[in-house]
C-alpha positions as CSV (number, residue, x, y, z in Angstrom):
1,X,4.8,-23.9,-2.7
2,X,4.1,-20.6,-1.2
3,X,5.9,-17.5,-2.5
4,X,7.1,-14.7,0.1
5,X,7.3,-12.0,-2.6
6,X,4.9,-10.7,-5.1
7,X,5.4,-8.3,-7.8
8,X,3.2,-6.0,-9.7
9,X,4.8,-4.0,-12.9
10,X,1.5,-2.2,-13.7
11,X,0.6,-0.4,-10.6
12,X,2.3,2.1,-8.5
13,X,4.1,1.3,-5.4
14,X,1.9,1.9,-2.2
15,X,2.0,5.1,-0.4
16,X,0.2,7.1,2.6
17,X,-0.7,10.6,3.3
18,X,0.4,11.5,6.8
19,X,-1.1,14.5,8.7
20,X,-0.4,16.1,12.0
21,X,-3.6,16.9,13.8
22,X,-3.3,18.3,17.4
23,X,0.3,16.7,17.6
24,X,-1.2,13.3,16.7
25,X,-0.1,11.5,13.2
26,X,-3.3,10.6,11.1
27,X,-2.7,8.3,8.0
28,X,-4.5,8.0,4.5
29,X,-3.5,5.0,2.7
30,X,-3.6,5.7,-0.9
31,X,-5.8,3.3,-2.8
32,X,-5.3,1.4,-6.0
33,X,-1.7,0.6,-5.3
34,X,0.2,-2.3,-6.2
35,X,-0.8,-4.3,-2.9
36,X,-4.6,-3.8,-4.1
37,X,-4.2,-6.0,-7.1
38,X,-1.8,-9.1,-5.6
39,X,-3.9,-11.8,-4.8
40,X,-3.1,-14.7,-2.6
41,X,-2.0,-17.6,-4.9
């Protein structure tokens, strides 16, 4: 059986830093968020 949703209660929710440079958005994904620790089961 495959699960469609995983949960991690120990690590923070994912986030990204968005910077605008010359009118264009640039994204930095913040590491060590919950999605970094959820494995494929």
